[in-house]
N, C-alpha and C positions, 0 to 999 in steps of 0.2 A: 331632197333630204339633206344633202351636204350644205346647201344654202341655208336651210333652217338651223342645222347644227352650228353653223358659223355665225349667223346674224342674231339669233335669239339671245344667246348669252351677252353679246355686245350691247344690244339695245336695252335689255333689262338691267345690265350692270350700270349703265348710265342713269337709270331710274332708281338706282340703289335697291334693287330687288334681286334676291338670289337667283342665279342662272337656272337652278332646277325648276323654279316656278315658270321661268320663261320658256323652257322646253315643253312643259306640260300645257301651258296656254297656247304655244305654237301648234302642238298636236291637236288641240280643240279647234283651232282656226283652219288648218289645212285638211282636217279629216272630213268624213262623210256627213258629220253633223254640223260642220261649219261651211267653209267655201267649197268643200268636196273636190279638192285638188288631188288628193291621194286616197286610195282605198286601203283599209287595214287588212292586207292580204297575208299569205303564209310567211312572207319575208319578215313582217313585223312580229309575228308570233315566234319565229326562230330567233331573230336577232334580239327581240325583247327578252326571251328566255335566257339567252347568253348574257344579256346585260344584267339581269338579276343574279345570275350565277357569278358574274364578275364582281358585283357589289359584295356578295357574301364571301367569296374567296379572298378579295382584298382585305376585308375585315379580319379574316383569319390570318393572313400573311403579315399584316401590319401590326397585329396585336403583340405587345411585348409580353413574352411568356413569364418573365419575372413579375410583371404587374398582374398577370392572370393568376399566378399562384398566390400572390400576396392578397389580392382583392377578390379571389374566387368565391369565398364563403359569403362575403358581403354582397357581391354581385348576384349570387344565387338567391340571397334574401330579397334583393330588388326584383329579381325575376319572379319570385312567388307573389310579391305585391302587384307587379304590373300584369300578372296573369289573373290572380284571384279577384282583385277589386273590379276590373272590367268584366270578368266572367259573371260574378254575382250580380253586378249592376245590369248587365245585358239580359240575364235570365229574368230578373225582377221586372224590368221594363217590358220585355217581350211577352211575358206570361200574364202579368197583371194589368199592364197599361195598354198594350197593343192586342191582347187576347189571342196570342198564337198558341198552338199546341205545345206540349212539353218537348217533343222532338224538334220542332221548328225553333223553339226558344233556346234549346241547347246549341243549335247551329248558329243562331245570332250571337249567343254568348261566345262561341269560338271565334266568330268574326270580329267581335270587339276586343277579345283578348290577344289576338295575333297582331303583329305589326312587321314592317319591313324597314331595313336600314337604308332608306332612300337618301337621307341627308348625310350619310357617312362620308361621301366625297368632300363635303364642306370641312369636316373634321380633319381629313387628310391634308387639305391645303393649308390649314393653320398649324400642322405639326403637333396635334394634341392627342394622337392615338394612344399615348401612354398615360394620359390623365385618368385618375380614378373614376370620375363620373363617366368618361367615355367607356372605360372597361366595364363598368356596371351596365351601361346600355347595351354593349355587345353581348355580354353574357345573358342578359335578360332577353335579348332578341332571339338567341339560339333556343333558350328555354321556352319562350312564348310560342315560337313557330312549331317546335316539336310538340308541345303540350296541346296546342290548338288543333293541329293536324291529326294528332293521335286520338284526341277525343272525337273529332269528326269521323275518323275511320271507325271507331267503336260504334258511334251512332248509326253510321251508314250500314255497317255490317249487321248490327242488331235489327235495323229496319228491314233489311233484306232476309233476315232469319238465318244468318251465317255465323252467329256469335257463339259457337260451341267452345268448350274448354280446350279441345285439341287445336282448334284454329288459333286461339289466342296464345297458346303455349308455343306453337310454331312461329307465330308473329314475334314474340319476345326473343326466342332463340335466334331467329334470323337477324334481328337488330343487334344482338350481342355479338354474333359471329361476324357480321358486317363491320361493326366498329373495331373489333379486335383485329380483323384482317387488314383493314386500311391503316390503322395506327401502327401495325407491326411491319407491313410490307412496303408501304409507300415511301417512308424515309430511306430504307435500305436501297430500294430500286433507284430512287432519285439521286442519292449520293453516287451510286455506281455509274449512272448514266452521265451525270453532269461532270464527273471527273474525267471521263473519257471522250467527251464531246464539247469542244470549245466554240463551235459555230453558234452565233447568237440566235439565228433563225431556228436551228435545230433545237436549242434549249427552250426557246419560247413555245414551239409546237409541242414539245414533250410535256411541259408543265400544263398546257391547256388540255392535252390528252388525259393527263392524270386527273384533272379537275372533272372532266366530263365522265371519265370512268367511275369516279367516286359518286357522281350524281346518278349515273345509270344503275350502279349497284344499290344505291339508296332506294331508287324507285322499285327495284326488284324485290326488296324486302318489305315494301309497303310504306316507305317514307317519301317525302317530297325531295326532288332533286336539289333544291336550294340548300337543304340541310346537308346533303352530301358534298356540295361545293364548299360550304363552311367548314366541314370536317377536313376536307382536303387542304384548305388553307391553314388550318391549325397544325396538321401533321407535317406539312412542308415548310412551316414557319422557320425552323432552324436550318433548313437546307438552302434557302434563298436569302442572302444577306439583305437587310432592309434598305441600305443605301447603295446596293450594287447595281450593275447595268441590267441584269435580268429583271430585277424588281422594277426598275425604271421603265423597261419595255412593257411589262405587264400593265403597269399603271397607265402608261401613255396610250396604248391601244384601247384599253377599256374605257378610259375617260374621254377619248376622242371619238369613239364610234359606238360601241355596244351599249354603254350606259345611256347616252343620249337617245339611242333607238328605243330603249325600254321606256324612258320617260315620255318621249313623243307618242309612243304606242299607247301608253296609259291615257294621255290627253285625248287621243282619237276616239276612245271609248265613250267619253263623257258627252252626254246630250242634255244640256241644261233646259231646253225647251220642253222636253217630256216631263221633267220634274215640275216646272212652273205652270204647266197647263192643267194639272190635276191637284185639287186642294188636299185630297186624302194622301196622295203621294208626297206632297210638300210637308204635310204634318208628320208622316212616317220618317221622311228624311231628316226633319228637324230633331225628332226624338232620338234617332239613332246617332246622328252627328254629335249632338250635345252630350249624350250618354258616353259615347266613345272618347271624346276629347276630355270631358270632365273626369272620367274614371282614370285615364292615363295621367292627368295632372294631379289628381289626389294621390296616386301611387308615388309619383315623383316627390310630392310634398311630404308624404309620410317618410320616405327614404331620407329626405333632407333632414327632417327632425331627428330621426334615429341616428344619423351619422354626424350631427352637428355641422352640416355643410352650409355653404353659402348659397345665396339666391341664384347666382350664375351656374352653380353645379346642378341645382334643381331644374333650371331652365335647359341645361344641356341634356340631362336625363329625359326630360319631357320631350325635347326636340328629337332625340334619337328613337324614342319608343312610341311616338304619337302617329307617325305616318303609316297609313294602311295602303298597301299596293298589291304585291304579288300574292301574299298569303290570303288577303281578303278576297281577291279575284278567284283564287283556287277554291276557296271554301264556297263562295256563292255560285260558282259555275257547277261544282259538284252537286250542290243542294238543289239546283234548278234543272237538273237533268230529267228528261221525260219519264224514265223508269223509276225515279225517286219522287220528284215533285214535292219536296219538303217545304218549299215556299214559293210565293208568286213572284211575278216580274217586278212588282213594286219594290221588293227588297233589293233586287238587282240594281234598279235605278238609284235607290238610296245608297247602295254600296259604292256605285260609281261616283256619286256626288261626294260621299265620304272620302274617297280617294283624293279628289281635288282639294277639298277644304283642309283635310289633315296634312297633305303634302305641303300646301302653302303655309300653314301655321308652323309645321315642323321646320321648314326651311328658314322662316323668319326667326324662330326661337333658337335654332342651332347656330345661325350666323351671329346673332346678338350675343349668345352665350360664349361662342368661340372668341369673339373680340374681347369680351370681359376677362375670360380666363387667360388669354395671351397677355393682357396688361398686368394681371396679377402675378403670373409666373415668370415674366421676363425681368430679370435683374441684370444691371449693367455688368457687374463683376462676374456673375455667373455666365453671362453670354460670352465674355472674353475667354473664360476657361483658362487653360494653360497655354496662352498665346505666346509663341516664340517666333513669329514670322512664318514664312512658307515652309511647307513640307517638300523637300527637294528629293527627287528620285532620279538616279543616274541609270539611263537605259542604254545598255551596250549590246545585248544579244536579243534577237527577235523572239526566241522561244521563252524568254523570261518577261517580256513586256506586259503580257496579260496579267499574270499573277502579281507582279510588282505594282502595277497601276491599281489593281483592286485593293492591295494591301495599303497603299498610300491613301486611297480614298477612305479607308476605314480609320486610319490613324489621324488624319487631318481633323481640325476643329470644324465641325459642320456649321457652327454659328458665325463663322467668319468667311466672307466671300474672298475669292481669289487667294486661297491658302494652299494651292496645289501647283507644283511646277515640275516639269520633266526636262531633263538635260541629256543631250547627246554630244559626245566629244569625238572629234576626228583629229588625226595627227597631221601636222603641217608638212610632213614629208611623204604624204600619200600621193603617189603619182597620178592615179586615175580618179581621184576623189571617190573611190569606192566606199570608204568608211563614212564619208560625209553623206553619200546617197543612202547608205543603210541607216545612218542615224536619223535622217529625215523621215524615212519610212517608219522607224520605231516611234518617233514622236507623233507622226500622223495616226498611227494605230493607237497610241496612248490617248490622244485627244478624242478619238472616236469612242473608246471605252468609257472615258469620263463623261462625254456628252450623252451617251446612252443612259447614264444615271443622273442626268441633268446637273452635272458638276463642271464648273469652269476650270480648265487646266491650262496654265501658261506653259510655254515651251521655249527652249533656247538651244541653239546649236553653236558650239564653240570649236574653233581650230586652235590647237596648242601643241607645243612640243613636249608637254608634261601633263599627263591626265590628272594626277593628284592636285597639282597647282591650279588647274582649270576648275576643278570641283570646289576647292577651297575659295578661290577668288569669286566664283559664282555665289557661294554661300554668303560671302560678305557683301556682295553687290545687291543681292535681293533680300538680305536679312533672313536667310533660311535658319529655322530653329533646329532642324534635324535633316539628315541625309540618309537615304536608303540605298544600299549597295548590295550586290550579289556576293555570296561567299566565294572565295577563291577556288576555282576548279582547274583540273588538268585538261589537256586537249581532248581526252576521251570522255569528258563529262563527269569524272569522279572528283570527290573532294580532295584538295591538295594536302590537307592536314596541317596547314600553316597559313598565316595571313599573307596576302599578297603584298608586293612592294607598294602598290598604290594605296592599299588600305592602311598600311603602316605609316605612310607619309601623311595621309589625311588625319589619322589619330594624333599624330605629333604636331599637326599644324592648326588644329581647331579644338576648342573645348566644348563645342556643341555636341548634341546627341548624334551618334553614328549607329545605324542599325544594319547589320549584315544578315542577309536572308538567303535561305535556300528552300523554296517551296516546291514540293513534289506533286501538289494538287491545288486546285483553286482554294483560296483561303476561306471561302464561304462554305466549303464542304468538310471542314475538320470536325471531329467529334468531341474533342476536349482540348483545353489549353493548359499545359503544364508549365509552371514558372519556377525556376530555381534562382533563389536570391541569396547572395553572399552575406556573411556577417558584416555589420556596421554599414550596410547599404543606405540606411536612413540618414547617415551623416553627409551623404553626397548632395550637392545642390540640385541635381536633377532627379532626385528620388521620386517626388510626386509627379513629375512630368512623365517619366517612363511608365509609372503606374497608371496614369490616365490613358496613355496610348494603348497599353495592354487591355485595359477595361473597355476601351472603345471597340477593340477587335471582338471581345467577348459579347458586347452589346449587339454588334452588327451580325455576328454569327449565331447568337442565342445559345452558345455552348457553355458548359460549366468550366470553372477555373479551379485548378489544384495548385496551391502556392506552397512551396517548400522554403522555409526560412527559419533562422534561429529565433530563440525566445523573444529577445527585445525587438528585433526587426519585425518579427511576425506580429507583435503587438501594435506597432505603428501601422503595418499594413491593414490589420483588422480595423483599427480606428478609421483609417482612410476609407475603407470599403463601406463601413457602416454609415459614415457621414455623407459620402458622395455617390456611392453606388449600392444602396441597400437592397436593390432588387436583383442584383446579379447573383447567380448561384456560384458559390465559391466555398472552399475549405482551406484553412491555413494549417499546414502540418509543421510541427516543431522539429527542427533538425539540430544536431550537435555541430556539424561542420560541412563544408562543401565536399571534402574528400570522400567521406562515407556516402554522401548523397549521390555523387557522380558514379560511384561503383554500383549503387542500387537502382539508379534511374533506368538503365536499359531494359530491365525486366518489367518496369511499370509503364513505359511509354510505348504505345502502339504505332504502327505505320500511319494510321488515320488521325493521330494527335499532332498538335503544334507545340513543339518544345521551345520555350523562351528561356534563354540563359542570360542572366544579368552579370556583367563583368565590370571591370574598371581599368582605367589607364594606370600605368606604373607611377608610383610615387604618391598616390592618393590613399585616403584613409581606409577604404574598403578593399584595396588591392591585396591579393595574396599571391604566393608563388605558384599555386595550383592554377591560377587564371592563365598563366603563360602556356599551359598545355591544353587549353580548351579547344582550339582548332583541331589538334590531333585526336582528342577525345571524341569530338563530333564526327570526324572522318572514320574513326575506328568503331564506335559504338552506336552512332545515330545516322549512318549513311542512308538508311531507308526511311527516315523520318523528316518531316518538315521542321526546320530549325530557324530561330531568330536569335542572333547574338547581339545584345544591346550594350553599347558603351554610353552611359548616361552623361548628361551635362555635368561638368565639373568646374572647379574654380578657374576663372579666367575672364571671359567676357562678362560685362554687366548683365545681371539677370533681374533687373528691377520689375520687369513685367511679370515675373513669377512671384506674385505677392499674395499675402493673406491678411486678414484683419485680426489684429491683436484684441484681447478682451476690452481694452480701453478705447477701442475704435481707431487706433493709429495703424498705419500700414507698415509692415515689416517684411523684409525679404525672407524667403525660405532659408537661405544660407545663414542669415543672422539667427533665425529662430532655431535651426538645427544646432548651430554652434552653442547657443545658450543652453539648449537641452543637454548637449554633450558636457558642458562645463558643470551644470547642476549634477549630472550623473557622476562625473569624476570627483568633485569635491564632497559629494555626499558620503564618500567612504571614510572621510577624516573628520575628527572633532572640529567644532566651530572655532575653537581657540587657535588651532593650527592654521 
């Protein structure tokens, strides 16, 4: 099996054929209907079921909840189309063309209406999980699976004579109670567990246990387990950061083992010789396959016309919703049970062949659509984002390495490779090199955390007589755009209430962004991000840069933002959010000043929130006297809260990479643009003559 999982994608990739097709064809070759090298025993059933659960839970985990809310109604409309059109087409073909009974025709209609996200791993590799057409396909898949299996359950129960009103009332109540219980309890339990257990193996086993529990509870109320796995992915979405190490482990294990097992198991079912040996079976297969594929394509075409989409979007929706696998197998296996006998074995053979043809077409369509969408959505300037060199993280204490590394992975620009760097500093008068050895251990741990999320992290160990100068020199040598440090604490672990000597020296020696952090929990488990912005913050050169960093944290955690700012500053923030991050949940609250805000904030910020305080260096336009007391305010009022204190980029080093396009197409720096806005605002108070 491992040889097949290894070689099949390599061989078919050289033939420019999606690896999913390679695994299915490999299953046909090694199975009992091919070379008979392996028998499809209980291990394939178990691992294959885990594989389809994995596909569904990854679809839920990787879905951007902002996109889900924004495109939910449109996606539901596509779900109605991709269920209704195949269902009607299947019933017409089965009843009038193939002359099946009404009950058997309804089962065939459910079979054509259902589909499985077999090709979703292709979407994940191209990083298109947030694209509207992909969101439409995921929502439609959940609706189609639920509707098809629900209709099948009604048909089966009615056929058995168990369709009383009490039975259906209990069925509906069970579904409502199940969904409410999972949606309410799973996020709370997951946050509580992940905050108290940092071991990666323990976290992985816990998430897998929650997925299987949800699938088991779904089967208890009469639903299919794959729907429970998808629901678990949705409710755990905001608990597991998209680019974090835990998400990387989940994707790695699933794509390396369980999903290939499922695809190979599907291929082992297919017996092409049985289909080709009987003319009537061949005719039945042709009718069902053409009806299924054509009806799904028509649904995608209608959706494209209704939304004024492009052909690549239609192709993506068709690729995601055309593949029939787990749902179709479940339906046909239930319908062919001896006690039901709703249809003959010819439909079973036709369904197996439909799985092969639909998966091949879906793989080709999804791969082609993903490449076209990537070319359309990739823009050079957008890919650069707010590029300012590496994100440098100073790692001094073992207990802070995990949280600081995860935070730096959220802040970095994911579109730029090699943008993350860890730094450990030891003193040159350390007699036993204990500090250097501890620093090396910290860097090794940080590299392992980053590697688990498939992120490259450079590291550097320096020996110096001055910690601040070593950090500043490293920033200049590697062109670091920002540095992440820990807030100054006393020996007993309490906040000192003032900036440390090292921090003060760094702030006076560099004009790049400095982020001081104290995290009491993993950044991926926070419930809300509260941002306090001082007046005139929009006039600092690093205004949009720190805004982008905070938005990246919100995107990775999936949590809402509450931004407190004065009227003019809040207007600039609102414009930035609408232009660059329209899907993020946020609210901008108008404030009169920082003093009154700092007095009120302790009652609004909870221990599971992340408080972001934006400040400024002395002598710059947004600096006020109240900012000098921020460290003592944090120690006094926010000692039980995770806090980020941001000193943004300010006038000093050239910031030409922080650029935007002016209306006439010319490139201007943010500093020049903000200065011109400030001049316009200042001179607008006076008559033109003056």
